[in-house]
C-alpha positions as CSV (number, residue, x, y, z in Angstrom):
1,M,6.3,-66.1,1.1
2,P,3.0,-67.7,2.3
3,A,4.5,-71.1,1.5
4,L,7.5,-70.4,3.6
5,A,5.3,-69.3,6.6
6,L,3.2,-72.5,6.2
7,L,6.3,-74.6,6.1
8,S,7.6,-72.9,9.2
9,V,4.4,-73.5,11.1
10,A,4.3,-77.1,10.0
11,L,7.9,-77.6,11.1
12,E,7.2,-76.0,14.5
13,Q,4.1,-78.1,15.1
14,T,6.0,-81.3,14.2
15,V,8.8,-80.5,16.6
16,Q,6.3,-79.7,19.4
17,W,4.4,-82.9,18.8
18,K,7.5,-85.1,18.8
19,Y,9.8,-83.4,21.2
20,G,7.5,-81.3,23.4
21,T,8.2,-77.9,24.9
22,A,11.9,-78.5,25.0
23,G,11.9,-79.0,21.2
24,S,9.9,-75.8,20.7
25,I,12.4,-73.8,22.9
26,G,15.3,-75.3,21.0
27,L,13.8,-74.4,17.6
28,L,12.9,-70.9,18.9
29,L,16.5,-70.3,20.1
30,L,17.9,-71.6,16.9
31,T,15.6,-69.4,14.8
32,I,16.2,-66.2,16.8
33,G,20.0,-66.9,16.9
34,I,20.1,-67.2,13.1
35,R,17.9,-64.2,12.4
36,S,19.8,-61.9,14.9
37,R,23.2,-63.3,13.9
38,R,23.9,-64.4,17.5
39,P,26.0,-67.6,17.4
40,T,25.4,-68.2,21.1
41,L,21.7,-68.5,20.7
42,S,21.8,-70.5,17.6
43,S,24.3,-72.8,19.1
44,A,22.2,-73.3,22.3
45,G,19.2,-74.1,20.2
46,A,21.1,-76.6,18.0
47,V,22.6,-78.3,21.1
48,I,19.1,-78.7,22.6
49,L,17.6,-80.1,19.4
50,A,20.6,-82.5,19.0
51,L,20.2,-83.7,22.5
52,L,16.6,-84.3,22.0
53,V,17.1,-86.2,18.8
54,T,20.0,-88.4,20.0
55,G,18.6,-88.9,23.5
56,P,16.8,-92.2,22.7
57,A,19.8,-93.6,20.9
58,L,22.1,-92.8,23.8
59,S,19.9,-94.3,26.5
60,S,19.5,-97.7,24.8
């Protein structure tokens, strides 16, 4: 269990560093949506993360 918590914190810090606050919000929505079994929240988080990841490729 501690390894999972450590991995989670590392992933969150990486997303925050690379994608800023919007990335953290997307990851938070995705995580809350999965844990509470709300597809709307998890979909919104996934869309935010997908837009952040593909944004540089689309603007080229």
